[in-house]
KETOR-674104 format. One record per residue (C-alpha): residue in one letter; x, y, z. Coordinates in pm, 1 decimal. Each point is the difference from the previous one (the first is absolute). Layout:
BEGIN
PT lumro        x        y        z
PT     a        X        Y        Z
...
This chain:
BEGIN
PT lumro        x        y        z
PT     m   5635.3  -2472.2   2408.3
PT     f   -303.6   -241.2      1.1
PT     s   -162.6    207.3   -267.3
PT     r    316.7    -46.7   -224.8
PT     k     10.2   -374.2     76.5
PT     f   -381.7    -26.4    -91.9
PT     k     64.1    182.6   -328.4
PT     l    275.4   -217.1    -92.2
PT     l   -226.6   -315.4     64.3
PT     l   -267.5    135.5   -221.1
PT     t    221.8     88.3   -264.3
PT     k    163.1   -362.4      3.2
PT     i   -362.5   -139.3      5.7
PT     f    -91.7    212.8   -311.8
PT     s    317.6   -105.6   -161.2
PT     f    -65.7   -380.6     69.5
PT     f   -370.5     72.6   -129.3
PT     s    170.6    119.2   -342.5
PT     v    232.7   -336.2    -13.3
PT     v   -273.1   -212.9     45.1
PT     r   -254.7    183.3   -219.3
PT     g   -286.5     -0.1    271.8
PT     y   -227.0    150.4   -246.6
PT     n      0.3   -290.9   -232.0
PT     i    -28.8   -283.7    267.3
PT     w   -322.1    150.1    135.2
PT     v   -148.8    -14.3   -362.2
PT     v     89.0   -351.8    -22.0
PT     a   -133.0   -108.5    318.3
PT     l   -331.5    185.9    -75.5
PT     a     29.3   -177.6   -351.7
PT     q     31.4   -341.7    167.9
PT     y   -308.2     53.0    218.1
PT     l   -226.5    120.0   -296.2
PT     s    120.2   -275.5   -211.0
PT     s   -121.5   -232.3    303.8
PT     i   -341.5    145.7     29.3
PT     f    -89.3     64.7   -364.3
PT     i    185.5   -248.7   -201.6
PT     l    154.7   -262.3    190.1
PT     a   -279.9    -80.1    253.2
PT     p   -325.6    184.3   -113.1
PT     e   -224.2   -244.5    175.5
PT     e    152.3    110.9    345.2
PT     s   -106.9    309.2    159.1
PT     a    248.5    280.4     50.0
PT     l     -6.0      6.6    367.6
PT     h     82.8   -364.6     11.7
PT     i    318.2     50.7   -242.2
PT     l    104.5    311.7    203.6
PT     l    -14.8   -219.8    340.7
PT     d    183.0   -287.2   -182.5
PT     w    316.6    -39.8    250.3
PT     k    200.5   -202.3   -262.0
PT     l    -80.7    248.9   -294.2
PT     f    102.2    259.1    227.9
PT     l    353.3   -170.5     60.6
PT     i     44.1    -32.0   -374.4
PT     v    -64.6    333.1    -84.6
PT     l    219.9    119.1    266.1
PT     a    269.4   -245.4   -103.0
PT     s    -39.0    137.3   -362.5
PT     s     38.1    353.1    118.8
PT     l    321.3    -97.6    215.0
PT     s    146.3   -211.2   -303.7
PT     i    -70.5    288.5   -238.7
PT     a    168.3    245.5    236.9
PT     s    281.0   -199.8     57.5
PT     g     58.5    -50.1   -348.0
PT     y      3.5    394.8    -57.9
PT     i    274.1      6.4    253.2
PT     i    214.2   -258.8   -175.9
PT     n    -67.4    189.0   -331.4
PT     n    101.7    315.3    137.7
PT     f    309.0   -111.8    126.5
PT     y    122.0   -161.0   -324.0
PT     d   -124.6    295.0   -215.4
PT     a    159.1    275.4    238.1
PT     k    231.7    108.4   -281.9
PT     k   -229.9      2.1   -276.5
PT     d   -256.2    196.4    211.7
PT     l    248.3    279.7     15.3
PT     i    -40.4     43.4   -369.5
PT     n   -358.4    -70.2    -43.5
PT     r   -175.4    114.5    348.9
PT     p    290.2    228.6    149.4
PT     k   -255.1    188.5    245.9
PT     k   -149.4   -347.3    100.2
PT     v    343.6   -119.4     79.2
PT     m     67.8    313.5    216.1
PT     i   -314.7   -132.7    203.5
PT     d     88.5   -356.9     -8.9
PT     r    350.1     46.5    135.8
PT     l   -127.4    150.4    344.4
PT     v    -14.3   -383.1     97.3
PT     s    346.1   -181.9    -12.1
PT     q     69.0   -290.1   -240.5
PT     s     71.6   -234.6    303.4
PT     t   -340.3     90.4    151.2
PT     k   -179.1    -63.3   -310.2
PT     l    144.6   -354.1     -1.6
PT     k   -101.4    -83.7    375.0
PT     v   -342.2    104.1    -89.2
PT     y    -16.0   -204.3   -287.7
PT     f    102.6   -312.8    158.7
PT     t   -217.2     61.7    286.9
PT     v   -313.1     68.4   -188.9
PT     n     60.2   -326.8   -211.1
PT     f     39.0   -197.2    329.3
PT     i   -351.5    166.6    105.8
PT     v   -135.0   -119.6   -315.2
PT     v     93.4   -349.9     33.5
PT     i    -96.3    -10.1    363.6
PT     l   -352.9    124.9   -104.1
PT     m    -27.8   -264.9   -261.0
PT     s     65.3   -267.5    216.9
PT     f   -326.4     58.3    196.7
PT     i   -188.3    -56.5   -340.2
PT     s    181.3   -314.6   -157.3
PT     w    312.4   -127.9   -144.1
PT     r   -122.3     77.6   -350.0
PT     a    -24.2    368.0    101.1
PT     v    353.1     15.8    137.7
PT     f    148.0   -159.4   -298.9
PT     f   -191.2    233.5   -257.7
PT     f    111.8    314.5    215.5
PT     s    376.3   -145.1     26.3
PT     a     -8.5    -42.7   -377.6
PT     y   -154.2    345.9    -79.2
PT     i    261.5    147.0    238.4
PT     f    275.4   -172.9   -142.6
PT     l   -115.7     91.4   -349.6
PT     i    -21.0    366.4     98.2
PT     w    353.1      1.4     97.7
PT     f    126.6   -189.5   -319.9
PT     y   -174.5    258.3   -207.6
PT     s    154.2    284.8    175.2
PT     h    368.9   -144.0      7.4
PT     k     -8.1   -166.2   -348.5
PT     l   -305.6    -37.8   -231.7
PT     k    -90.3    399.6    -24.8
PT     r    323.4     41.3   -198.6
PT     y   -127.6   -200.2   -275.9
PT     p   -247.2     94.6   -277.5
PT     m   -336.8   -131.6     11.0
PT     i     85.2   -254.7    274.6
PT     g     24.5    258.8    251.7
PT     n   -335.6    151.8   -150.3
PT     l   -178.1   -315.7     23.9
PT     t    112.3   -100.8    352.8
PT     a   -100.0    354.6    126.9
PT     v   -333.3    -65.8   -118.7
PT     l    -17.9   -324.4    147.4
PT     l    104.7    127.2    319.6
PT     a   -283.1    251.7     -2.0
PT     v   -245.8   -244.8    -61.5
PT     l    108.6   -284.2    212.9
PT     p   -174.9    160.8    309.6
PT     f   -328.9    -50.7   -150.1
PT     f     84.8   -379.7   -112.6
PT     g     74.5    -50.6    376.1
PT     v   -375.4    138.8     85.8
PT     l   -129.0   -208.5   -299.6
PT     m    144.4   -318.6    143.8
PT     y   -150.0     75.9    331.7
PT     f   -346.3     29.1   -152.5
PT     k     50.4   -294.3   -233.0
PT     n   -218.5    181.1   -274.7
PT     f    147.0    -49.6   -368.2
PT     y   -291.2    150.9   -185.6
PT     h    105.9    111.0   -381.8
PT     v   -105.6    362.0     68.0
PT     i    279.7     14.4    270.7
PT     f    274.7    -82.4   -265.0
PT     a   -170.2    266.7   -230.9
PT     h     43.8    255.6    279.5
PT     a    358.8   -113.3     61.4
PT     t     94.0     -3.8   -369.3
PT     f   -112.3    384.0    -18.3
PT     l    183.0     72.5    326.1
PT     f    295.9   -189.0    -93.4
PT     l     57.8    198.9   -353.6
PT     l    -67.6    311.4    144.1
PT     i    262.7    -33.0    241.5
PT     l    217.4   -135.6   -262.9
PT     i    -47.1    312.5   -198.4
PT     r     87.4    217.8    312.8
PT     e    309.4   -158.7     61.0
PT     l    103.9     43.7   -374.3
PT     v    -77.7    367.9     48.9
PT     k    207.6      8.0    325.7
PT     d    280.6   -132.8   -220.0
PT     l    -51.7    276.5   -252.2
PT     e      1.3    255.2    282.0
PT     n    298.6   -134.8    170.2
PT     i    197.1    -58.0   -281.7
PT     e    306.3    230.8     92.2
PT     g     58.6   -179.8    328.2
PT     d    -38.2   -336.9   -159.4
PT     l    265.5     99.9   -249.3
PT     a    201.0    135.9    263.1
PT     n     -4.5   -335.7    204.7
PT     n      0.9   -242.7   -268.1
PT     y   -358.9   -113.9     57.8
PT     q    -80.1   -170.1   -347.4
PT     t   -356.6    126.5    -15.9
PT     i   -192.9    -29.0   -333.6
PT     p     50.6    372.6    -73.6
PT     v    368.4    -12.8     92.2
PT     r     76.2   -342.2   -199.0
PT     f   -234.4     39.6   -293.2
PT     g   -105.4    381.2     -4.7
PT     e   -293.7    215.6     74.6
PT     r   -182.6    -79.2   -322.5
PT     t      5.7   -363.4     64.4
PT     a   -124.4     43.4    365.7
PT     k   -272.2    215.6   -138.8
PT     t   -115.1   -283.7   -262.9
PT     i    -26.5   -266.2    279.0
PT     i   -191.7    250.1    213.8
PT     t   -256.2     59.9   -297.8
PT     f    -27.2   -371.7    -51.6
PT     l    -78.3    -63.5    343.5
PT     t   -257.3    290.2     23.7
PT     v   -193.6   -158.7   -345.6
PT     f     19.3   -339.7    181.5
PT     s   -153.6    126.6    321.3
PT     i   -331.1     23.4   -231.7
PT     i    -60.6   -366.6     38.2
PT     p    -35.2     -9.5    374.5
PT     v   -199.6    333.1    -16.4
PT     y   -244.0   -181.2   -246.1
PT     f    -44.5   -309.0    208.9
PT     l    -60.9    200.3    306.3
PT     t   -233.7    252.6   -165.5
PT     e   -178.5   -264.0   -245.1
PT     i     29.0   -332.7    131.3
PT     y     -3.8     19.1    383.6
PT     n   -222.7    194.0    207.3
PT     v    200.2    278.0    196.8
PT     g   -291.5    246.1     52.0
PT     y     71.8    338.9      7.4
PT     m    385.7    -50.3    -17.9
PT     e    -40.5    -38.0   -383.3
PT     i     23.8    377.4      8.3
PT     y    312.5     15.1    154.4
PT     f    146.4   -247.1   -284.5
PT     y   -152.2    227.7   -280.0
PT     i    142.2    322.9    138.5
PT     s    323.6   -191.0     68.0
PT     y     56.4   -119.8   -327.3
PT     f    -74.3    371.8   -136.8
PT     l    245.1    147.5    230.8
PT     l    254.7   -280.0   -150.6
PT     i    -44.2     95.1   -333.4
PT     l     67.8    363.6    101.4
PT     f    313.4   -141.9    183.3
PT     l    118.4   -151.7   -331.9
PT     i    -44.7    303.5   -191.2
PT     q    221.4    202.7    247.2
PT     l    241.3   -282.4     50.2
PT     w    105.8     30.6   -375.0
PT     k     31.4    391.7     29.4
PT     v    221.4     28.7    284.3
PT     n    378.1    -83.7     98.2
PT     k     68.3    220.3    313.9
PT     k     -9.9   -167.0    338.4
PT     e   -248.5    269.8    131.3
PT     m   -268.4   -128.1   -251.5
PT     y     88.3   -359.4     80.5
PT     v    -52.6     72.1    373.0
PT     k   -362.2    147.5    -87.1
PT     l    -75.8   -305.9   -233.0
PT     h    110.9   -221.3    315.8
PT     f   -250.4    195.1    229.0
PT     l   -272.1    -41.7   -238.0
PT     l     59.2   -371.2     10.8
PT     k     25.2     22.2    394.8
PT     i   -358.3    155.8    -21.2
PT     i   -153.2   -266.1   -217.9
PT     i    139.4   -264.4    231.9
PT     l   -127.7    180.9    324.9
PT     s   -315.0     55.8   -156.4
PT     g    -74.8   -341.8    -61.0
PT     v     53.5    -83.7    350.4
PT     f   -275.1    202.3     98.6
PT     c   -229.3    -68.8   -297.1
PT     i    -10.5   -386.5    152.9
PT     v   -287.1    132.1    231.6
PT     l   -204.5     80.0   -350.6
PT     i     10.7   -389.0    -59.7
PT     k   -264.4   -120.3    250.5
PT     p    -77.7    258.2    288.0
PT     s   -263.6   -230.2    126.0
PT     v    282.2   -210.7    123.6
PT     l     38.4    254.5    283.0
PT     v   -299.0   -141.3    190.3
PT     h    -39.3   -360.7    -72.7
PT     g    186.4   -329.3    -69.2
PT     k    109.6   -336.7    113.3
PT     k    307.9   -165.9    101.9
PT     i    279.2   -142.1   -215.2
PT     l    220.7   -258.2    123.0
PT     s    397.4     87.6    -31.7
PT     i    273.5   -248.7    -79.3
PT     y    212.4    126.9    288.5
């Protein structure tokens, strides 16, 4: 009896891990810390940043907010995912919708409490972030381009929270942010191509549904070509250390990505292209270390605005 209950508990934990996409959350948390150490506050030592309890609370609040966002998104997308991700839905359904909502509200309440230890600005920022995630899941994601842009904004806002904390507004940071913004926007459009069947069946007015696959591919091509601008600034104008190798390789892969994009029209191929974009984004997180490895051993303190 105990063994059966234990197995059921593990199954539900695994199901909830699938719902909140825990494999994505740890990447965001790692990216926030690496960005803090190597981009936002390079004058500080890595140890000082890692031991900064306020930064830890911001990263924790970001992770919890993202997790709650996945929960509410899963709640609203249940019908669409039956078509687009039937296997994942079978796992996610091991946790009831009512339980998901209870956890959703509890997690958001914890985020607000955590941010109250920092400042009212932090409380306001994360409250607005949580609301925007809900509004996106409930309404905005059904509309072409508005939904895509909002999704990208939600992906980069946690980094803006850390940026505010260190009060660092160097131009190079915005070049990094622009490249990341374009990559995520391209990925969102590829996801729309990948999920066109479910979106069409549930009246989600995405760009492929509303204007056709060719229009979506044209927009993706434009965004990919446009991304050469931040890549140029990051490799030729600013000093990003050995990370410039990452940008050269990434752009080469994006060119290959475009070539394949215009050749395919099946979900399986879009899934592979989506995976390639994920690899480029994930690699960028780890390659942040290449900017200035010496930051790991020295630095001085920067004041925060919180």
